[in-house]
C-alpha atoms as an extended CHARMM CRD file, in Angstrom:
* protein
*
       212  EXT
         1         1  ALA       CA             90.2290000000      311.4530000000       73.7640000000  PROA      1               0.0000000000
         2         2  ILE       CA             89.2890000000      307.7310000000       73.8570000000  PROA      2               0.0000000000
         3         3  VAL       CA             85.3650000000      307.2420000000       72.9880000000  PROA      3               0.0000000000
         4         4  LEU       CA             83.7670000000      303.8190000000       73.4630000000  PROA      4               0.0000000000
         5         5  ASP       CA             80.6130000000      302.0180000000       72.5450000000  PROA      5               0.0000000000
         6         6  ASP       CA             79.6490000000      299.4840000000       74.8920000000  PROA      6               0.0000000000
         7         7  PRO       CA             83.1510000000      297.9470000000       74.7800000000  PROA      7               0.0000000000
         8         8  VAL       CA             82.2280000000      294.8470000000       76.6730000000  PROA      8               0.0000000000
         9         9  SER       CA             79.4360000000      293.1620000000       74.8970000000  PROA      9               0.0000000000
        10        10  SER       CA             79.2050000000      289.5230000000       75.3500000000  PROA      10              0.0000000000
        11        11  LEU       CA             82.1840000000      289.2980000000       77.4610000000  PROA      11              0.0000000000
        12        12  ASP       CA             82.8190000000      287.6350000000       80.6800000000  PROA      12              0.0000000000
        13        13  HSD       CA             82.8390000000      288.9710000000       84.6470000000  PROA      13              0.0000000000
        14        14  ASP       CA             86.6120000000      288.4080000000       84.3590000000  PROA      14              0.0000000000
        15        15  ARG       CA             87.5850000000      290.3940000000       80.6640000000  PROA      15              0.0000000000
        16        16  ARG       CA             84.9080000000      293.2360000000       81.7080000000  PROA      16              0.0000000000
        17        17  ARG       CA             86.9070000000      293.9440000000       84.9070000000  PROA      17              0.0000000000
        18        18  VAL       CA             90.1140000000      293.8310000000       82.6370000000  PROA      18              0.0000000000
        19        19  VAL       CA             88.8780000000      296.5020000000       80.3420000000  PROA      19              0.0000000000
        20        20  ALA       CA             87.8950000000      298.2450000000       83.3460000000  PROA      20              0.0000000000
        21        21  ARG       CA             90.9940000000      298.5290000000       84.6030000000  PROA      21              0.0000000000
        22        22  ARG       CA             92.5900000000      299.5860000000       81.2350000000  PROA      22              0.0000000000
        23        23  LEU       CA             90.0740000000      302.1910000000       80.9630000000  PROA      23              0.0000000000
        24        24  ALA       CA             90.6560000000      303.3850000000       84.1500000000  PROA      24              0.0000000000
        25        25  HSD       CA             94.4210000000      303.2980000000       83.9200000000  PROA      25              0.0000000000
        26        26  CYS       CA             94.1100000000      305.2560000000       80.4660000000  PROA      26              0.0000000000
        27        27  ALA       CA             92.2420000000      307.9600000000       82.4180000000  PROA      27              0.0000000000
        28        28  GLU       CA             94.8090000000      309.0830000000       84.6210000000  PROA      28              0.0000000000
        29        29  GLU       CA             96.3540000000      310.4280000000       80.9410000000  PROA      29              0.0000000000
        30        30  ARG       CA             93.4820000000      311.0700000000       79.3550000000  PROA      30              0.0000000000
        31        31  GLN       CA             90.2220000000      311.8080000000       78.5500000000  PROA      31              0.0000000000
        32        32  VAL       CA             88.0180000000      308.6470000000       78.2300000000  PROA      32              0.0000000000
        33        33  ILE       CA             84.3200000000      308.5920000000       77.2310000000  PROA      33              0.0000000000
        34        34  VAL       CA             82.5340000000      305.1300000000       77.3490000000  PROA      34              0.0000000000
        35        35  PHE       CA             78.7640000000      304.1720000000       76.3820000000  PROA      35              0.0000000000
        36        36  THR       CA             77.6900000000      301.6120000000       78.1470000000  PROA      36              0.0000000000
        37        37  HSD       CA             74.1710000000      300.0280000000       79.0300000000  PROA      37              0.0000000000
        38        38  ASP       CA             75.7800000000      297.3160000000       81.3610000000  PROA      38              0.0000000000
        39        39  LEU       CA             75.0670000000      298.6540000000       84.7950000000  PROA      39              0.0000000000
        40        40  VAL       CA             77.5670000000      296.0020000000       86.1490000000  PROA      40              0.0000000000
        41        41  PHE       CA             80.1700000000      297.1260000000       83.8490000000  PROA      41              0.0000000000
        42        42  LEU       CA             79.4090000000      300.6680000000       85.2120000000  PROA      42              0.0000000000
        43        43  HSD       CA             80.2130000000      300.0560000000       88.4780000000  PROA      43              0.0000000000
        44        44  MET       CA             83.0260000000      298.0410000000       87.8420000000  PROA      44              0.0000000000
        45        45  LEU       CA             84.4350000000      301.3900000000       86.2670000000  PROA      45              0.0000000000
        46        46  LYS       CA             83.6710000000      303.2270000000       89.2320000000  PROA      46              0.0000000000
        47        47  ALA       CA             85.5540000000      300.6620000000       91.5030000000  PROA      47              0.0000000000
        48        48  GLU       CA             88.4040000000      301.0980000000       89.1150000000  PROA      48              0.0000000000
        49        49  THR       CA             88.1960000000      304.5460000000       89.0390000000  PROA      49              0.0000000000
        50        50  GLU       CA             88.2420000000      305.0180000000       92.6570000000  PROA      50              0.0000000000
        51        51  ALA       CA             91.1490000000      303.1020000000       93.0320000000  PROA      51              0.0000000000
        52        52  ARG       CA             93.2400000000      304.8860000000       91.0030000000  PROA      52              0.0000000000
        53        53  VAL       CA             91.9030000000      307.9310000000       92.4270000000  PROA      53              0.0000000000
        54        54  VAL       CA             90.2580000000      309.2890000000       88.7490000000  PROA      54              0.0000000000
        55        55  ALA       CA             87.5890000000      311.4050000000       88.4280000000  PROA      55              0.0000000000
        56        56  LEU       CA             84.2860000000      309.8170000000       87.0930000000  PROA      56              0.0000000000
        57        57  THR       CA             81.4280000000      311.4640000000       85.5860000000  PROA      57              0.0000000000
        58        58  MET       CA             78.5150000000      309.2420000000       85.0850000000  PROA      58              0.0000000000
        59        59  ARG       CA             75.6360000000      311.2240000000       82.6370000000  PROA      59              0.0000000000
        60        60  GLU       CA             72.3120000000      309.3630000000       81.1980000000  PROA      60              0.0000000000
        61        61  ILE       CA             70.8440000000      309.3180000000       78.1410000000  PROA      61              0.0000000000
        62        62  ARG       CA             67.4480000000      308.4970000000       77.4860000000  PROA      62              0.0000000000
        63        63  ARG       CA             64.5850000000      308.4560000000       75.6700000000  PROA      63              0.0000000000
        64        64  THR       CA             61.5520000000      311.2310000000       76.1520000000  PROA      64              0.0000000000
        65        65  ARG       CA             58.1510000000      311.6850000000       74.7330000000  PROA      65              0.0000000000
        66        66  HSD       CA             59.7240000000      314.0980000000       72.4930000000  PROA      66              0.0000000000
        67        67  ALA       CA             63.4130000000      312.9130000000       70.9910000000  PROA      67              0.0000000000
        68        68  PRO       CA             65.8050000000      309.5890000000       71.9420000000  PROA      68              0.0000000000
        69        69  GLY       CA             69.1630000000      311.1280000000       73.0170000000  PROA      69              0.0000000000
        70        70  VAL       CA             68.1440000000      313.3440000000       75.6030000000  PROA      70              0.0000000000
        71        71  CYS       CA             70.9090000000      313.3850000000       78.6050000000  PROA      71              0.0000000000
        72        72  ALA       CA             70.7880000000      314.2060000000       81.9230000000  PROA      72              0.0000000000
        73        73  GLN       CA             72.9260000000      315.8140000000       84.5860000000  PROA      73              0.0000000000
        74        74  HSD       CA             72.9150000000      312.6000000000       86.7900000000  PROA      74              0.0000000000
        75        75  PRO       CA             73.8170000000      309.1690000000       86.2900000000  PROA      75              0.0000000000
        76        76  PRO       CA             70.6270000000      306.5910000000       86.1610000000  PROA      76              0.0000000000
        77        77  THR       CA             69.1270000000      305.8870000000       89.2990000000  PROA      77              0.0000000000
        78        78  GLN       CA             69.7290000000      302.4840000000       89.6530000000  PROA      78              0.0000000000
        79        79  VAL       CA             73.6300000000      303.4960000000       90.5460000000  PROA      79              0.0000000000
        80        80  MET       CA             72.7270000000      306.7570000000       92.4850000000  PROA      80              0.0000000000
        81        81  PHE       CA             73.3320000000      306.7230000000       96.5900000000  PROA      81              0.0000000000
        82        82  ILE       CA             70.2160000000      307.2910000000       99.2920000000  PROA      82              0.0000000000
        83        83  LYS       CA             71.1320000000      310.9540000000       98.8400000000  PROA      83              0.0000000000
        84        84  GLU       CA             70.9980000000      311.2770000000       95.5450000000  PROA      84              0.0000000000
        85        85  LEU       CA             67.4700000000      309.2950000000       95.3650000000  PROA      85              0.0000000000
        86        86  VAL       CA             65.8190000000      311.6640000000       97.9070000000  PROA      86              0.0000000000
        87        87  GLY       CA             66.8020000000      314.3310000000       95.4990000000  PROA      87              0.0000000000
        88        88  VAL       CA             65.1090000000      313.0380000000       93.0180000000  PROA      88              0.0000000000
        89        89  LEU       CA             61.8270000000      311.8720000000       94.6050000000  PROA      89              0.0000000000
        90        90  ASN       CA             61.6630000000      315.7800000000       95.8080000000  PROA      90              0.0000000000
        91        91  ALA       CA             62.0710000000      317.1680000000       92.6960000000  PROA      91              0.0000000000
        92        92  HSD       CA             59.4780000000      314.6530000000       91.4590000000  PROA      92              0.0000000000
        93        93  HSD       CA             57.2480000000      315.8340000000       93.9780000000  PROA      93              0.0000000000
        94        94  GLN       CA             57.0770000000      319.0740000000       92.8830000000  PROA      94              0.0000000000
        95        95  LYS       CA             56.4160000000      318.1090000000       89.2530000000  PROA      95              0.0000000000
        96        96  ILE       CA             53.3670000000      315.9700000000       90.0070000000  PROA      96              0.0000000000
        97        97  ALA       CA             52.3280000000      318.5030000000       92.6220000000  PROA      97              0.0000000000
        98        98  THR       CA             52.1760000000      321.2660000000       89.8100000000  PROA      98              0.0000000000
        99        99  GLN       CA             50.7380000000      319.1700000000       87.2670000000  PROA      99              0.0000000000
       100       100  HSD       CA             48.0260000000      318.3120000000       89.8140000000  PROA      100             0.0000000000
       101       101  ARG       CA             47.6820000000      322.1320000000       90.9250000000  PROA      101             0.0000000000
       102       102  HSD       CA             47.0090000000      323.2490000000       87.0390000000  PROA      102             0.0000000000
       103       103  ASP       CA             44.8530000000      320.5010000000       86.2170000000  PROA      103             0.0000000000
       104       104  ASP       CA             47.2280000000      318.5870000000       83.9490000000  PROA      104             0.0000000000
       105       105  LEU       CA             45.1750000000      315.1790000000       84.8480000000  PROA      105             0.0000000000
       106       106  ASP       CA             46.8150000000      313.1790000000       82.1050000000  PROA      106             0.0000000000
       107       107  ALA       CA             50.4720000000      313.8550000000       82.9410000000  PROA      107             0.0000000000
       108       108  TYR       CA             49.7550000000      313.0730000000       86.4200000000  PROA      108             0.0000000000
       109       109  GLU       CA             48.1550000000      310.0670000000       86.1820000000  PROA      109             0.0000000000
       110       110  ARG       CA             51.3330000000      309.1530000000       83.8220000000  PROA      110             0.0000000000
       111       111  ASP       CA             53.9060000000      310.2170000000       86.4440000000  PROA      111             0.0000000000
       112       112  LEU       CA             52.5190000000      309.2890000000       89.5710000000  PROA      112             0.0000000000
       113       113  PRO       CA             53.4900000000      305.6030000000       89.0010000000  PROA      113             0.0000000000
       114       114  ARG       CA             57.0630000000      307.0670000000       88.1390000000  PROA      114             0.0000000000
       115       115  GLY       CA             57.2890000000      308.5070000000       91.1220000000  PROA      115             0.0000000000
       116       116  TYR       CA             56.5640000000      305.2360000000       93.1710000000  PROA      116             0.0000000000
       117       117  GLY       CA             58.7180000000      303.3660000000       91.1730000000  PROA      117             0.0000000000
       118       118  LEU       CA             62.0360000000      305.7620000000       92.2130000000  PROA      118             0.0000000000
       119       119  LEU       CA             60.5820000000      305.2420000000       96.0220000000  PROA      119             0.0000000000
       120       120  ARG       CA             60.5590000000      301.8920000000       95.6930000000  PROA      120             0.0000000000
       121       121  GLU       CA             63.9160000000      302.0270000000       94.5740000000  PROA      121             0.0000000000
       122       122  ALA       CA             64.6760000000      304.1980000000       97.1720000000  PROA      122             0.0000000000
       123       123  TRP       CA             63.7970000000      301.7970000000       99.7460000000  PROA      123             0.0000000000
       124       124  GLU       CA             65.6130000000      299.0700000000       98.2240000000  PROA      124             0.0000000000
       125       125  ARG       CA             68.8330000000      301.0530000000       98.2280000000  PROA      125             0.0000000000
       126       126  ALA       CA             68.0470000000      302.1340000000      101.5350000000  PROA      126             0.0000000000
       127       127  VAL       CA             68.3680000000      298.1900000000      102.9430000000  PROA      127             0.0000000000
       128       128  GLU       CA             71.7130000000      297.9010000000      100.8500000000  PROA      128             0.0000000000
       129       129  GLU       CA             73.2560000000      300.8540000000      101.8680000000  PROA      129             0.0000000000
       130       130  LEU       CA             71.9920000000      301.5070000000      105.4440000000  PROA      130             0.0000000000
       131       131  LEU       CA             70.5980000000      298.8230000000      107.0400000000  PROA      131             0.0000000000
       132       132  PHE       CA             73.5730000000      296.3300000000      105.6230000000  PROA      132             0.0000000000
       133       133  ASN       CA             75.6430000000      298.6860000000      105.6050000000  PROA      133             0.0000000000
       134       134  GLN       CA             76.6980000000      298.1150000000      102.0480000000  PROA      134             0.0000000000
       135       135  ALA       CA             78.0100000000      294.4080000000      102.7360000000  PROA      135             0.0000000000
       136       136  VAL       CA             76.2870000000      293.3430000000       99.8360000000  PROA      136             0.0000000000
       137       137  MET       CA             74.7410000000      296.1530000000       97.0520000000  PROA      137             0.0000000000
       138       138  ARG       CA             73.5140000000      295.1300000000       93.2000000000  PROA      138             0.0000000000
       139       139  PHE       CA             75.4920000000      295.2830000000       90.4690000000  PROA      139             0.0000000000
       140       140  ASP       CA             78.8170000000      295.1950000000       92.5330000000  PROA      140             0.0000000000
       141       141  HSD       CA             80.2090000000      291.9220000000       92.3740000000  PROA      141             0.0000000000
       142       142  ARG       CA             82.3450000000      292.4570000000       95.7770000000  PROA      142             0.0000000000
       143       143  VAL       CA             80.8040000000      291.1320000000       99.4090000000  PROA      143             0.0000000000
       144       144  GLN       CA             82.4640000000      293.4360000000      101.9040000000  PROA      144             0.0000000000
       145       145  THR       CA             82.0310000000      291.0180000000      104.8850000000  PROA      145             0.0000000000
       146       146  GLN       CA             83.4360000000      293.1590000000      107.4110000000  PROA      146             0.0000000000
       147       147  ARG       CA             81.0390000000      295.5660000000      107.0250000000  PROA      147             0.0000000000
       148       148  LEU       CA             78.9410000000      292.7300000000      108.5310000000  PROA      148             0.0000000000
       149       149  LYS       CA             80.3690000000      293.4000000000      111.9810000000  PROA      149             0.0000000000
       150       150  LYS       CA             78.2780000000      296.3000000000      112.6060000000  PROA      150             0.0000000000
       151       151  VAL       CA             74.9640000000      295.1490000000      111.0610000000  PROA      151             0.0000000000
       152       152  HSD       CA             73.6710000000      293.9410000000      114.9670000000  PROA      152             0.0000000000
       153       153  ASP       CA             70.9590000000      296.5760000000      115.8940000000  PROA      153             0.0000000000
       154       154  ILE       CA             68.1370000000      295.7360000000      113.2280000000  PROA      154             0.0000000000
       155       155  CYS       CA             64.9880000000      295.8000000000      115.1170000000  PROA      155             0.0000000000
       156       156  GLU       CA             61.4310000000      294.8410000000      114.1080000000  PROA      156             0.0000000000
       157       157  GLU       CA             60.4260000000      298.7430000000      114.1730000000  PROA      157             0.0000000000
       158       158  ASP       CA             62.8330000000      298.8170000000      110.9430000000  PROA      158             0.0000000000
       159       159  LEU       CA             61.3390000000      295.8280000000      109.5830000000  PROA      159             0.0000000000
       160       160  ARG       CA             57.9170000000      297.2900000000      109.8610000000  PROA      160             0.0000000000
       161       161  GLU       CA             58.8520000000      300.6670000000      107.8860000000  PROA      161             0.0000000000
       162       162  ILE       CA             60.3950000000      299.1670000000      105.1670000000  PROA      162             0.0000000000
       163       163  GLU       CA             57.3500000000      296.7390000000      104.6550000000  PROA      163             0.0000000000
       164       164  ALA       CA             54.6170000000      299.8420000000      105.0780000000  PROA      164             0.0000000000
       165       165  GLY       CA             56.8940000000      301.8320000000      102.8100000000  PROA      165             0.0000000000
       166       166  MET       CA             57.3900000000      298.9470000000       99.8360000000  PROA      166             0.0000000000
       167       167  THR       CA             53.6470000000      298.2660000000      100.4140000000  PROA      167             0.0000000000
       168       168  VAL       CA             52.5190000000      301.4530000000       99.3540000000  PROA      168             0.0000000000
       169       169  CYS       CA             54.7100000000      301.7350000000       96.4490000000  PROA      169             0.0000000000
       170       170  SER       CA             53.7280000000      298.3980000000       95.4230000000  PROA      170             0.0000000000
       171       171  ALA       CA             50.2470000000      299.2380000000       95.3290000000  PROA      171             0.0000000000
       172       172  TRP       CA             50.6250000000      302.5900000000       93.3350000000  PROA      172             0.0000000000
       173       173  LEU       CA             53.2370000000      300.9350000000       90.3130000000  PROA      173             0.0000000000
       174       174  THR       CA             51.9150000000      300.4430000000       86.9020000000  PROA      174             0.0000000000
       175       175  GLY       CA             50.9050000000      297.0960000000       86.1070000000  PROA      175             0.0000000000
       176       176  HSD       CA             51.9940000000      295.6990000000       89.8220000000  PROA      176             0.0000000000
       177       177  SER       CA             48.4470000000      295.9370000000       91.4670000000  PROA      177             0.0000000000
       178       178  HSD       CA             45.0300000000      296.0980000000       91.4190000000  PROA      178             0.0000000000
       179       179  ALA       CA             44.5230000000      299.6320000000       92.3210000000  PROA      179             0.0000000000
       180       180  TYR       CA             44.1410000000      301.0820000000       88.6940000000  PROA      180             0.0000000000
       181       181  ALA       CA             41.9930000000      298.4320000000       87.2960000000  PROA      181             0.0000000000
       182       182  SER       CA             39.7290000000      298.5660000000       90.1540000000  PROA      182             0.0000000000
       183       183  ASN       CA             39.7870000000      302.4990000000       89.5770000000  PROA      183             0.0000000000
       184       184  GLU       CA             40.5800000000      303.3010000000       93.0010000000  PROA      184             0.0000000000
       185       185  THR       CA             41.0130000000      307.4980000000       93.4080000000  PROA      185             0.0000000000
       186       186  LEU       CA             44.6800000000      308.1180000000       93.1510000000  PROA      186             0.0000000000
       187       187  PRO       CA             46.7100000000      309.5550000000       96.0870000000  PROA      187             0.0000000000
       188       188  LEU       CA             47.5720000000      313.5290000000       95.7440000000  PROA      188             0.0000000000
       189       189  PRO       CA             51.1790000000      315.1430000000       95.9860000000  PROA      189             0.0000000000
       190       190  ASP       CA             50.8110000000      315.2040000000       99.8890000000  PROA      190             0.0000000000
       191       191  ASP       CA             50.3560000000      311.4850000000      100.0450000000  PROA      191             0.0000000000
       192       192  PHE       CA             53.1700000000      310.8890000000       97.8700000000  PROA      192             0.0000000000
       193       193  GLN       CA             55.2870000000      313.9500000000      100.1580000000  PROA      193             0.0000000000
       194       194  ARG       CA             54.4280000000      311.8530000000      102.8810000000  PROA      194             0.0000000000
       195       195  GLU       CA             55.5600000000      308.4160000000      101.9430000000  PROA      195             0.0000000000
       196       196  ILE       CA             59.0710000000      310.5830000000      101.0250000000  PROA      196             0.0000000000
       197       197  HSD       CA             58.8020000000      311.9680000000      104.4180000000  PROA      197             0.0000000000
       198       198  ARG       CA             58.3640000000      308.4980000000      105.9290000000  PROA      198             0.0000000000
       199       199  LEU       CA             61.3190000000      307.0050000000      103.8810000000  PROA      199             0.0000000000
       200       200  LYS       CA             63.2360000000      310.5980000000      105.4260000000  PROA      200             0.0000000000
       201       201  ASP       CA             62.8610000000      309.1030000000      109.0770000000  PROA      201             0.0000000000
       202       202  PHE       CA             63.9200000000      305.7310000000      108.5590000000  PROA      202             0.0000000000
       203       203  ILE       CA             67.2100000000      307.4450000000      106.8480000000  PROA      203             0.0000000000
       204       204  ALA       CA             67.6650000000      309.7670000000      109.7990000000  PROA      204             0.0000000000
       205       205  SER       CA             67.4160000000      306.5970000000      112.3120000000  PROA      205             0.0000000000
       206       206  MET       CA             69.9870000000      304.6630000000      110.3390000000  PROA      206             0.0000000000
       207       207  ARG       CA             72.1980000000      307.8570000000      110.1760000000  PROA      207             0.0000000000
       208       208  LYS       CA             72.2110000000      307.4600000000      114.1940000000  PROA      208             0.0000000000
       209       209  ARG       CA             73.5560000000      304.4600000000      114.2680000000  PROA      209             0.0000000000
       210       210  ASP       CA             77.4930000000      304.1040000000      114.5280000000  PROA      210             0.0000000000
       211       211  ARG       CA             77.7360000000      301.9020000000      111.2590000000  PROA      211             0.0000000000
       212       212  ASN       CA             80.7740000000      302.9970000000      109.6000000000  PROA      212             0.0000000000
């Protein structure tokens, strides 16, 4: 096996891509483990392993309130596709609903803003992945112009839904608006779930269109 810790620190994009290609080549014959905080490099690894049909497993290692180095069985949310993000949102809703039901208000006030942050990430991903048909994706150097051929059916209702969803998220991100400072009543778990359903309805609407 090969184990590497941040192998592309201080390298430019071209050299990072060369390293990603070489590691994908090595992974055809042996296990390769890479620790990195570079999301652009992670996308390069993903593209190279897909090109070589090599399995890629992504995990997130993060610091929690209790300990550093906790490994989650999923990739960072910044590289998840919309289907995975909806699953994360559903799990987060269950978590805050339990906190609220048990009157654990300190935990609820801490985790509610993270939920709206995740929801905002999901809306942004929906714009990239569904509205613009993956023509341009964050952390990915490619601009897939052929995918723009089917981006012809964006309507005013799409834009209104995106704007409404993003506005609610922005209102409850810690430090992002006056909502906390003005001591407004916190949204209930049902309010958060309602916003998840708004996102799901938007996703369903986009899925009905012939984009791929």
